[in-house]
C-alpha positions in Angstrom: -58.6 -82.8 18.2 -60.8 -79.8 18.0 -60.6 -76.7 20.0 -63.0 -77.0 23.3 -65.7 -74.5 23.0 -67.3 -73.0 26.8 -70.4 -71.6 27.4 -68.3 -68.3 28.3 -66.8 -68.1 24.8 -70.3 -68.7 23.4 -71.2 -65.9 25.7 -68.6 -63.5 24.6 -69.1 -64.2 21.0 -72.7 -63.5 21.5 -72.3 -60.5 23.0 -69.6 -59.0 20.5 -71.9 -60.1 17.4 -74.8 -58.2 19.2 -72.6 -55.1 19.8 -71.6 -55.3 16.3 -75.4 -55.3 15.3 -76.3 -52.5 17.7 -73.2 -50.3 16.2 -75.0 -51.0 12.8 -78.4 -50.2 13.9 -77.1 -47.0 15.4 -74.9 -46.1 12.0 -78.2 -46.9 10.2 -80.3 -44.5 12.7 -77.6 -41.6 12.1 -78.0 -41.9 8.5 -81.5 -41.9 8.4 -81.7 -38.8 10.8 -78.8 -36.8 9.0 -79.3 -38.1 5.5 -75.7 -38.4 5.2 -73.3 -41.6 4.2 -70.8 -40.9 7.3 -70.9 -38.5 10.1 -67.4 -39.0 11.1 -64.1 -39.4 8.6 -63.2 -42.7 10.3 -66.6 -44.5 8.8 -65.4 -44.1 5.3 -62.1 -42.3 4.6 -62.4 -42.5 0.7 -66.1 -40.7 1.3 -64.4 -38.1 3.5 -61.6 -37.0 1.6 -63.8 -36.7 -1.7 -66.1 -34.7 0.4 -63.8 -32.1 1.6 -62.6 -31.6 -2.1 -66.2 -31.3 -3.5 -67.6 -29.3 -0.6 -64.6 -26.5 -1.4 -65.3 -26.4 -4.8 -69.1 -25.9 -4.2 -68.2 -23.0 -1.7 -65.7 -21.6 -4.4 -68.6 -21.7 -7.1 -71.3 -20.3 -4.6 -68.8 -17.4 -3.9 -68.4 -16.7 -7.7 -72.3 -17.3 -8.3 -73.8 -15.4 -5.6 -71.1 -12.4 -4.7 -68.4 -11.9 -7.2 -70.1 -12.1 -10.5 -73.3 -9.9 -9.2 -70.1 -7.3 -7.7 -68.7 -7.1 -11.2 -71.8 -6.6 -12.8 -72.9 -4.0 -10.7 -69.2 -2.2 -11.2 -70.4 -2.2 -14.8 -73.6 -0.9 -14.5 -72.8 2.0 -12.1 -69.7 2.9 -14.8 -71.9 2.4 -17.5 -74.8 4.9 -15.9 -71.9 7.6 -15.5 -70.7 6.9 -18.8 -73.9 7.8 -20.0 -74.3 10.7 -17.8 -70.7 12.1 -19.0 -72.3 11.7 -22.7 -75.3 13.7 -22.1 -73.3 16.4 -20.9 -70.5 16.7 -23.5 -73.4 16.9 -26.1 -74.8 19.4 -24.6 -71.3 21.3 -24.4 -71.1 20.2 -28.3 -74.3 21.9 -29.1 -72.7 25.3 -27.1 -69.7 25.0 -29.5 -72.1 24.4 -32.9 -73.8 27.7 -31.5 -70.4 29.4 -30.7 -68.9 28.7 -34.0 -71.4 31.1 -35.6 -71.8 33.2 -32.9 -75.6 32.1 -33.2 -76.5 33.6 -29.5 -76.5 37.2 -28.7 -73.9 39.2 -26.7 -76.7 39.1 -23.9 -76.8 35.2 -23.6 -72.8 35.1 -22.7 -72.9 35.3 -19.1 -75.7 32.7 -18.9 -73.5 30.7 -21.4 -70.5 31.0 -19.3 -72.6 29.7 -16.1 -73.8 26.7 -18.2 -70.5 25.4 -19.0 -69.1 25.8 -15.8 -72.0 23.8 -14.2 -71.8 20.9 -17.0 -68.1 21.1 -16.4 -68.8 20.5 -12.6 -71.3 17.6 -13.6 -68.9 15.8 -15.4 -66.0 15.7 -13.0 -68.8 14.8 -10.0 -69.4 11.4 -12.2 -65.9 10.8 -11.3 -67.3 10.5 -8.0 -69.7 7.8 -8.5 -69.5 4.9 -6.0 -70.5 1.3 -5.4 -70.7 -0.4 -1.9 -69.2 2.6 -0.4 -66.0 2.5 -2.8 -65.2 5.1 -5.4 -65.0 3.2 -8.7 -62.7 5.5 -10.9 -60.3 5.9 -8.4 -58.1 3.0 -9.2 -56.5 1.5 -6.2 -57.5 4.4 -3.9 -61.1 3.3 -3.7 -61.2 5.5 -0.2 -61.2 8.9 -1.8 -63.1 10.5 -4.9 -61.8 11.6 -8.0 -62.4 15.2 -7.4 -62.0 17.3 -3.8 -65.9 17.5 -2.4 -68.1 19.7 -0.5 -67.0 17.7 2.8 -63.1 18.3 2.0 -61.2 21.1 3.7 -59.3 21.7 0.5 -57.1 24.2 2.4 -55.3 21.7 4.3 -53.8 20.2 1.2 -51.2 21.5 -1.2 -48.8 19.5 -3.7 -45.9 19.3 -5.5 -47.1 17.7 -9.2 -44.9 16.3 -12.2 -46.8 16.6 -15.3 -45.8 15.0 -18.5 -46.9 16.4 -21.6 -46.2 15.8 -25.4 -44.6 18.4 -27.5 -48.0 17.6 -29.8 -50.3 19.1 -27.3 -48.6 22.6 -27.7 -51.5 24.8 -29.8 -51.5 28.6 -30.8 -53.8 31.3 -29.2 -55.1 34.3 -30.9 -54.6 37.2 -28.1 -54.8 41.1 -27.9 -52.0 42.8 -26.3 -52.7 46.2 -24.3 -56.3 45.9 -25.0 -58.8 48.5 -24.4 -59.7 49.9 -20.6 -62.2 52.1 -20.2 -61.3 52.9 -16.7 -58.0 54.5 -17.8 -59.4 57.2 -19.9 -58.7 59.8 -17.2 -55.2 58.8 -17.3 -54.9 59.2 -20.8 -56.3 62.5 -20.6 -53.9 63.7 -17.7 -51.0 62.6 -19.5 -50.3 60.1 -16.6 -50.4 57.0 -19.1 -49.9 56.8 -22.8 -52.2 55.1 -24.6 -51.2 52.0 -26.7 -53.2 50.6 -29.3 -54.4 47.1 -29.2 -52.2 44.6 -30.7 -53.6 41.3 -32.0 -50.9 38.7 -31.8 -50.5 35.0 -32.0 -48.8 32.9 -29.4 -47.9 29.4 -28.6 -49.0 28.0 -25.5 -49.2 24.8 -23.5 -52.1 24.4 -21.0 -51.3 22.7 -17.9 -54.0 20.9 -15.9 -54.6 23.3 -13.3 -55.1 26.9 -12.8 -53.4 29.1 -9.7 -50.1 27.1 -10.0 -47.1 28.4 -7.7 -43.4 28.2 -8.6 -42.7 27.7 -5.1 -44.0 25.0 -2.5 -45.2 25.8 1.3 -41.6 25.7 2.2 -40.8 28.5 0.0 -38.4 25.8 -2.1 -38.5 26.7 -6.0 -39.8 23.6 -7.8 -40.9 25.2 -10.9 -39.2 23.6 -13.9 -39.2 22.5 -17.3 -37.4 20.0 -19.1 -37.9 17.6 -22.3 -36.8 14.7 -24.2 -37.0 14.0 -27.9 -38.5 10.8 -29.5 -34.9 9.1 -29.0 -35.4 9.6 -25.1 -32.4 11.7 -25.0 -32.3 15.4 -22.8 -33.3 18.4 -25.0 -30.9 21.4 -24.4 -33.1 24.2 -22.9 -30.4 26.3 -21.1 -30.6 29.0 -23.3 -34.2 29.9 -22.7 -35.5 31.9 -19.8 -38.3 31.4 -18.0 -40.6 34.4 -16.7 -43.1 33.7 -14.1 -46.3 35.8 -14.7 -48.6 36.9 -11.4 -52.2 38.9 -11.8 -49.9 41.9 -11.2 -48.3 40.8 -14.8 -51.5 40.8 -16.8 -50.9 43.3 -19.2 -47.6 41.3 -20.5 -49.1 37.7 -20.0 -48.1 37.2 -23.8 -45.3 39.9 -24.3 -42.8 37.1 -24.9 -39.6 37.3 -26.7 -38.6 34.5 -29.1 -36.5 32.8 -26.6 -38.3 33.3 -23.2 -41.2 31.5 -21.8 -44.0 32.9 -19.8 -45.6 30.8 -16.8 -48.8 32.5 -16.2 -49.6 31.3 -12.6 -53.2 32.5 -12.7 -54.3 30.2 -15.9 -51.7 27.5 -15.7 -50.4 28.5 -19.3 -47.0 28.3 -20.5 -46.5 30.9 -23.2 -43.7 30.1 -25.2 -41.3 32.4 -27.5 -41.4 31.0 -31.3 -37.7 29.9 -30.8 -38.4 27.9 -28.2 -41.8 26.6 -29.4 -40.3 25.3 -32.9 -37.9 23.4 -30.2 -40.5 21.8 -27.9 -43.2 21.2 -30.5 -41.0 18.0 -31.7 -40.3 16.8 -27.9 -41.8 13.4 -27.2 -41.9 14.4 -23.6 -42.1 17.7 -21.7 -42.0 17.3 -17.8 -43.3 20.3 -15.9 -42.6 20.4 -12.3 -44.9 22.8 -10.4 -46.7 23.2 -6.8 -50.6 23.6 -6.3 -51.4 25.2 -2.9 -55.3 26.4 -3.3 -58.0 24.0 -4.3 -61.5 24.2 -5.1 -64.3 21.7 -4.6 -64.5 19.8 -7.6 -60.7 20.2 -8.6 -59.2 16.9 -9.7 -57.3 15.3 -7.1 -53.4 15.2 -8.5 -52.8 11.7 -6.5 -55.3 10.3 -9.2 -53.5 11.9 -12.2 -49.9 12.5 -11.7 -46.6 11.9 -9.7 -47.0 14.1 -7.1 -46.0 15.1 -3.6 -48.9 15.5 -1.3 -48.8 17.9 2.0 -51.4 17.8 4.3 -51.8 20.1 7.3 -52.7 18.3 10.7 -54.8 18.9 13.7 -51.5 19.9 15.5 -50.2 21.9 13.1 -47.8 19.2 11.6 -47.2 18.6 7.8 -47.9 15.1 6.7 -46.2 14.4 3.4 -47.2 11.5 1.1 -45.7 10.6 -2.2 -47.7 9.3 -5.1 -46.2 7.7 -8.2 -48.7 6.5 -11.2 -48.1 2.6 -11.8 -47.1 2.0 -15.4 -49.7 -0.7 -15.7 -52.5 1.4 -14.6 -54.5 0.5 -11.7 -56.8 -2.3 -12.6 -59.2 -3.8 -10.0 -59.7 -7.5 -10.9 -62.3 -9.8 -9.5 -62.1 -13.9 -9.6 -65.3 -14.9 -11.2 -64.3 -18.6 -12.2 -61.3 -21.0 -11.1 -58.4 -19.5 -12.9 -60.6 -16.6 -14.5 -60.5 -12.9 -13.4 -62.1 -9.7 -15.1 -61.5 -6.4 -14.7 -64.1 -4.5 -13.3 -62.9 -0.9 -12.9 -62.2 2.2 -15.3 -59.6 4.8 -14.1 -61.0 8.4 -13.9 -57.5 9.8 -15.4 -58.2 7.7 -18.8 -62.0 8.8 -18.8 -62.3 12.3 -17.2 -58.9 13.9 -18.3 -57.6 17.2 -17.3 -57.3 18.2 -21.0 -61.2 17.8 -21.1 -61.5 20.8 -18.6 -58.8 22.6 -20.4 -61.1 22.5 -23.7 -64.0 23.4 -21.5 -62.1 26.7 -19.7 -61.0 27.8 -23.2 -64.7 28.1 -24.0 -65.1 30.0 -21.1 -62.4 32.3 -21.4 -62.9 33.1 -25.1 -66.5 34.1 -24.3 -65.9 36.0 -20.9 -63.0 37.8 -23.3 -65.4 38.7 -25.7 -67.9 39.9 -23.1 -65.4 41.9 -21.3 -64.7 43.8 -24.4 -68.6 44.4 -25.2 -69.0 45.6 -21.9 -65.8 48.0 -22.4 -67.6 49.3 -25.6 -70.8 49.8 -24.0 -69.3 51.8 -21.3 -67.4 53.8 -23.3 -70.2 54.9 -25.3 -72.2 56.0 -22.3 -69.0 58.1 -21.3 -69.9 59.7 -24.6 -73.4 60.5 -23.2 -71.7 61.9 -19.7 -71.4 65.9 -20.0 -68.1 65.5 -17.9 -66.6 63.9 -20.8 -69.2 65.1 -24.1 -68.1 68.5 -23.3 -64.3 67.7 -23.5 -63.2 67.8 -27.1 -60.0 65.8 -26.0 -62.2 63.2 -24.2 -64.3 62.8 -27.0 -61.2 62.1 -29.2 -59.7 59.9 -27.1 -63.3 57.9 -26.4 -63.7 58.0 -29.9 -60.5 56.6 -30.8 -60.6 53.6 -28.3 -64.2 52.8 -29.7 -62.6 52.4 -32.9 -59.5 50.1 -31.4 -62.3 48.1 -29.5 -64.4 47.4 -32.4 -61.2 45.6 -33.9 -60.4 44.0 -30.5 -64.3 42.6 -30.6 -63.6 41.3 -33.9 -60.6 39.7 -33.2 -62.0 38.3 -29.9 -65.3 37.0 -31.4 -63.1 35.3 -34.3 -60.7 33.7 -31.7 -64.2 32.6 -29.9 -65.5 30.9 -33.1 -62.6 29.3 -33.8 -62.1 28.0 -30.2 -65.5 27.1 -30.3 -65.4 25.4 -33.9 -62.1 23.5 -33.0 -63.5 22.2 -29.9 -66.6 20.7 -32.2 -63.8 17.9 -33.1 -62.3 17.6 -29.7 -65.7 16.7 -27.9 -66.5 14.5 -30.9 -63.4 12.9 -30.5 -64.0 12.4 -26.8 -67.5 11.2 -27.5 -65.9 8.5 -29.9 -63.4 7.3 -26.8 -66.5 7.4 -24.3 -68.5 5.3 -27.2 -65.4 2.7 -27.2 -65.2 2.5 -23.5 -68.9 1.5 -23.4 -68.4 -0.9 -26.0 -65.5 -2.5 -23.9 -68.1 -2.5 -21.0 -70.7 -4.2 -22.9 -68.4 -6.8 -23.9 -67.0 -7.4 -20.5 -70.4 -7.8 -19.4 -71.1 -10.3 -22.1 -68.3 -12.1 -21.2 -69.3 -11.8 -17.5 -72.8 -13.4 -18.3 -71.0 -16.4 -20.4 -69.0 -16.9 -17.5 -72.1 -16.5 -15.1 -73.8 -19.2 -17.1 -71.0 -21.7 -16.8 -70.6 -21.0 -13.1 -74.2 -21.9 -12.7 -73.7 -25.1 -14.6 -70.6 -26.3 -12.7 -72.3 -25.5 -9.4 -75.3 -27.8 -10.6 -72.9 -30.4 -11.4 -70.7 -30.4 -8.5 -73.5 -29.9 -6.2 -74.9 -33.0 -7.4 -71.5 -35.0 -7.3 -71.3 -33.6 -3.4 -74.9 -35.1 -2.6 -74.2 -38.3 -4.7 -71.0 -38.7 -2.4 -72.3 -37.6 0.9 -76.1 -38.2 0.9 -78.3 -41.4 0.8 -81.7 -41.7 -0.8 -84.5 -42.0 1.3 -85.7 -45.4 0.3 -82.0 -46.6 0.5 -81.8 -45.3 3.9 -85.1 -47.3 5.3 -84.1 -50.6 3.6 -80.9 -50.4 5.0 -81.9 -49.5 8.4 -84.6 -52.1 8.3 -82.3 -54.9 7.7 -79.8 -53.5 10.3 -82.6 -53.4 12.8 -83.8 -57.0 11.7 -80.4 -58.3 12.3 -80.0 -56.7 15.7 -83.5 -58.3 16.8 -82.3 -61.9 15.4 -79.3 -61.2 17.1 -81.0 -60.1 20.2 -83.3 -63.4 20.1 -80.5 -65.6 19.7 -78.6 -64.3 22.5 -80.9 -64.0 24.7 -81.7 -67.8 24.0 -77.6 -68.5 24.5 -77.5 -66.5 27.9 -80.6 -68.2 29.4 -79.1 -71.6 29.4 -76.9 -73.3 31.5 -75.3 -76.8 32.0 -78.1 -77.5 34.8 -80.7 -77.2 32.2 -79.1 -80.1 30.7 -78.9 -82.2 34.1 
């Protein structure tokens, strides 16, 4: 016996089916207006899950393509520009070295050359303060601060305890003149209040620290100056039998007067002068550790926290002292940008590897040897002028003393000229080596840029591919949408006609 069908059942089924047709028309209408296959995850969970994954992938690729890769490339371009500028400055200095090695510039040019060398040194250091998007590109992780102290820094509020590590191979020799001729002491010699000492050319062994104007005590008055060493096996070397003498400007006459077992630390120049015995020990050292304080800085001085393990003391507005310890990471301070899935590139160069304190020492050596020679030549000129002064020309003892000093100053000038020429000649090699290092760094930057360009091409291809997959998963073709809508609308209109026909009929129509 079949199931009994009532008018109410027909009516309910008709309304239910009509609702389904209306729902389908509504879905097709949304597809037509949005161009998307679904508007809610419940409509098709498979499409929804795939859409989330594809959207995330496309978004990441867009980040790489439009932001990370251009950002990394800009770091490289700014770095390369600074390297180009440094190369130009070093070539200018090297040209002076070539001239100075033969002393092809006259004595009247020395002051101008000294000023030019100082300016070139400042220009090199200023390149270390290059920025990109408000970040200092050569300062490692500390992108919020420049490589050197700038004109906007209140350098008077900073002081540091510095630990510097130097290889024994960096010790060098220097030709100096002890008891150099001083024209302003002629009257003291004539009166007998001073005994004239002939200039004594000597060779000394030295180590150049990164800074001039160093201190042996920090602001608190605590002794910080110390010197220790390790051999190639990492063992401590015994330096207990040697004496360290701290020299100030008041001791200028004895800067280079050092006994075989003594060490002179010259605060003014940042030089450490070794007696022959201690030099023969330390020249084989793998690591010489020197601790010292630096309490006075100038604009364009390198900031110690970028180069050394150190403690920084900063005076606060209320007079208190803020203390911060800095340690140089063993693995360096590389900044990496993610430029593709599981693929990163290093975007920065570190100033301590690029603009080294050693370069500053080389330039300072050029300046000081020029200045020494100029001072000796100035002394010679003043002594000659004294002979024209009736006060001395009429005094036989004075004439004899001045002539003796002129004879000695000739020797002193010859020694200082030889030292200057040798210093300039040696630095030709130093700066050529440095140019080779810069060239290698530029080649490295070029390789990174080439690699980044290849990654960019790959990312753009991936972006286009995944965007197409995303569109295929989410979007509908216009023709498909119109066809589906018309089909749904036709079904709906047919259902509407059938339902209205059923709903209009009752039992009374057949009685």
